[in-house]
Every structure is written in C-alpha cells, then in structure tokens.
N, C-alpha and C positions, 0 to 999 in steps of 0.2 A: 566525229564528235568534236564540238568546239570547246576550246579551253576558256573558262570564264576570265573576263578581264578584271584584274585586281586594281582597286583604287588606291594609289599610293600618295595622293595629294596631302593627306593628313600627316604622314611621316615626313614628307618633304617640308611642309610648313613647320613641323616640330623641329626638324634639324636646322632650318633657317632661324627659328627663334632662339635655339641654343647657341648658334654662331653669333647672333646679335647680342645675346646676354654675355657671352664670353668677351666680345669686343668691349662692351660697356664695363665689365669687371676689370679688364686690363686698363682701360682708360681711367677708371676710378682709382685704381692702385697707383697709376702714374701720377695722378693729381695729388694723392695723399703723400707720396714720397717727395714731392717738390719742396725745395727749401725756400720758405717764405719769410725767414726771420729778418731779412733786410727790407721787406716790403712794408709800406705804410708806417714809416718811422717818423715820429714827431721831431720837428727841428726846434731846438730850444736855444734861446739866446740868454747867456748868463747875465743876470742883473736887469733883464728886460721886463716889461710889463705888458699885459694883454692889450691894454689901451694903446700903447705905442705901436704894437704890431698891427692893430686894426687901422691906425692912422696912416701908417706907411703903405700898407697893401692896397688901400682904396680910399679915395677921397669922396665923401658922400655929399651930395647937394641937399640942403635943407628944403623940404617941400612945405608949401603952405597950402592949406585947404581953402576952397572957395566958399562963398555963401555965408551961412550963419557962423561957421567955424571961424572964418577970417574976421567977422565982426566981433566975435568974442575973444579974438586973439589966441586961438588954439592952433598950435603947430603940430603937424603930423610927422 
C-alpha cells in the first residue's frame, strides 16, 4: 500500500511570508528608532532677508518672450 503524498507547498509559502513580514517589521522598527532631529534643519542668517538669500544663491537671467509679448513689452 502506497502512502499518500502530502502537499506542503502552502505551509512553506506561509512560513516564507511570515519570515518576510518579520523582516519588514524589524526594518520598520529600526527606521522609527533612527534619530532624525538633526536632519532637514533650516539655516537661518540673523538679520537676513529672503530676497538677499535668493540673490546670493542664484543669479537669474531675465527672459523676454518673443512675438506679440515682446511687442507689448511683456517680460516673463
């Protein structure tokens, strides 16, 4: 008499899914415990103005539009 073959693929897939979930939970816990209080801190210059910072950081060229806008004197 032959012994019936038992399909264990479902339990193997379930144990793999549990292992992946445990890895994800561990990673999430590690991310939550990271100290980010020094990240993304604004740099403030005492007595400065926003316009001053914009001029120092980048010099922009004034663009002029062509066609009808230039005839009317419209600057973009």
